[in-house]
C-alpha positions in Angstrom: -67.5 -64.2 79.6 -65.0 -66.0 77.5 -62.3 -63.7 78.7 -63.1 -64.5 82.3 -62.9 -68.2 81.6 -59.5 -67.8 80.0 -58.2 -65.7 83.0 -59.6 -68.3 85.4 -57.7 -71.1 83.7 -54.5 -69.1 83.6 -54.8 -68.5 87.4 -55.6 -72.2 88.0 -52.5 -73.3 86.0 -50.2 -70.8 87.7 -51.4 -72.0 91.1 -51.0 -75.6 90.2 -47.4 -75.0 88.9 -46.3 -73.0 91.9 -45.0 -76.0 93.9 -42.8 -76.9 90.9 -41.0 -73.6 90.9 -38.4 -74.7 93.5 -38.7 -71.9 96.1 -38.5 -74.4 98.9 -36.9 -77.7 99.7 -38.6 -80.9 101.0 -39.0 -81.0 104.7 -36.7 -83.2 106.7 -36.8 -84.0 110.4 -34.8 -81.5 112.4 -31.9 -82.9 114.4 -30.4 -80.2 116.5 -26.7 -80.2 117.1 -25.4 -80.6 120.6 -25.9 -77.5 122.7 -22.9 -75.7 124.2 -22.9 -73.4 127.2 -20.6 -70.4 127.1 -20.0 -68.1 130.0 -18.9 -64.5 129.1 -17.7 -61.7 131.4 -17.2 -58.1 130.2 -18.0 -54.5 130.8 -19.8 -52.1 128.6 -19.4 -48.3 128.7 -22.6 -46.3 128.1 -21.9 -42.5 128.0 -24.5 -39.9 127.1 -22.3 -36.9 128.0 -18.9 -35.6 126.8 -17.3 -35.1 123.5 -17.7 -38.7 122.3 -21.0 -40.1 123.6 -21.7 -43.8 123.0 -25.4 -43.3 123.3 -27.3 -40.5 121.5 -30.8 -39.3 121.6 -32.7 -40.1 118.4 -36.3 -39.4 119.6 -37.7 -37.6 122.6 -41.1 -37.1 124.1 -42.9 -33.9 123.4 -43.9 -32.6 126.8 -42.8 -30.2 129.5 -42.9 -31.7 133.0 -40.7 -32.5 135.8 -39.3 -35.4 133.8 -37.3 -33.0 131.7 -34.7 -32.5 134.5 -33.4 -36.1 134.1 -31.0 -37.0 131.3 -33.2 -40.0 130.3 -36.9 -38.8 130.4 -39.7 -41.2 129.9 -40.3 -41.9 126.2 -36.7 -41.1 125.1 -35.1 -43.4 122.5 -31.3 -43.7 122.2 -29.1 -45.3 119.7 -26.0 -47.0 121.2 -22.5 -48.0 120.2 -21.1 -48.9 123.6 -17.5 -50.3 123.7 -17.2 -53.8 125.4 -14.0 -54.2 127.4 -12.4 -57.0 129.5 -12.2 -54.8 132.6 -14.0 -51.7 134.0 -11.6 -49.2 132.4 -11.7 -48.4 128.7 -7.9 -49.0 128.6 -8.4 -52.6 129.7 -8.9 -53.8 126.1 -11.9 -53.3 123.8 -13.2 -56.7 122.6 -16.4 -55.6 120.9 -19.4 -53.3 121.1 -23.1 -53.2 122.1 -25.0 -51.6 119.2 -28.7 -51.1 119.3 -31.4 -49.1 120.9 -32.8 -48.4 124.3 -36.0 -46.7 125.3 -36.9 -45.1 128.6 -40.1 -46.9 129.5 -40.6 -46.4 133.2 -42.9 -43.6 134.3 -42.4 -44.2 138.1 -39.1 -46.1 138.2 -36.3 -45.4 135.7 -36.4 -48.5 133.5 -35.2 -49.1 129.9 -36.2 -51.6 127.3 -33.0 -52.5 125.4 -32.2 -54.2 122.1 -28.5 -54.8 121.7 -26.5 -56.8 119.3 -23.4 -57.4 121.4 -20.7 -58.1 118.8 -17.3 -59.4 119.5 -14.3 -58.1 117.4 -11.4 -59.8 119.2 -10.5 -63.3 120.3 -12.2 -66.6 120.0 -15.7 -65.1 119.3 -14.5 -62.5 116.8 -17.3 -61.9 114.2 -20.0 -63.5 116.5 -22.6 -61.7 118.5 -25.5 -62.2 120.9 -28.8 -60.4 120.8 -30.3 -59.1 123.9 -33.9 -57.9 124.2 -35.3 -57.2 127.6 -36.4 -54.8 130.4 -33.5 -53.2 132.2 -34.4 -51.5 135.5 -31.2 -49.5 135.7 -31.8 -48.1 139.2 -31.3 -51.6 140.6 -27.6 -52.5 141.2 -28.2 -56.0 139.8 -30.6 -57.2 137.1 -31.1 -59.9 134.5 -31.7 -59.5 130.8 -32.8 -62.1 128.2 -30.5 -63.3 125.4 -32.8 -64.1 122.5 -30.5 -65.0 119.7 -27.1 -64.8 118.1 -25.0 -65.2 115.0 -21.6 -66.8 114.1 -20.4 -69.1 116.9 -23.6 -68.1 118.9 -26.1 -69.2 116.3 -29.5 -70.1 117.8 -28.4 -68.6 121.1 -30.6 -68.2 124.2 -29.7 -67.4 127.8 -29.4 -64.6 130.2 -27.1 -61.7 131.1 -26.7 -60.7 134.7 -25.8 -57.0 134.9 -24.3 -55.1 137.8 -23.7 -51.4 137.8 -20.0 -50.8 138.3 -20.3 -47.0 138.0 -23.3 -44.7 137.4 -23.7 -40.9 137.3 -27.4 -40.3 137.2 -26.9 -36.6 136.7 -25.3 -37.2 133.3 -26.7 -40.7 132.5 -23.2 -42.2 132.1 -22.6 -45.7 133.3 -20.1 -48.6 133.3 -21.9 -52.0 133.6 -20.5 -55.4 134.4 -22.0 -58.3 132.5 -21.9 -62.0 133.3 -23.7 -63.8 130.5 -24.6 -67.5 130.2 -25.2 -68.3 126.5 -26.7 -71.6 125.3 -26.0 -72.1 121.6 -25.2 -74.7 118.9 
């Protein structure tokens, strides 16, 4: 009984001292900095085929159906490292990359859910990135994805990215996609 009492007092003292340990700071009202709007225009190159693919299969569904004759069957997960360029050709100048994952999530219509960290390695936004997490119905020529965050000059970003397929080969899964992004950030 005495042992329980001592243990109880030790726990009470530790709990009472926890706020004094300094793992937090006192709260202050948040005053957000002025928001900026940045418009970006670039192309990303997503290639599944060839000697140097920019998207590779990391998980696939375990079934044998008609879906297997598509390069992107339902349930497939790909890791990406797509080059970002100023124009539709790879030789137009690489300004960054879109690294992340996409999953084939449409059973009836080819749709991806994408998470990309679009990082810039050249120019004014070198070292900064925007985070995209959204549904991407790739059979539509034009679509819109959500920008849900960012880092560097795009800290606290939000916004949207309008995508337009510039080139697509649905037999190989290769594509070049134009992106017009509106980024709201601090």
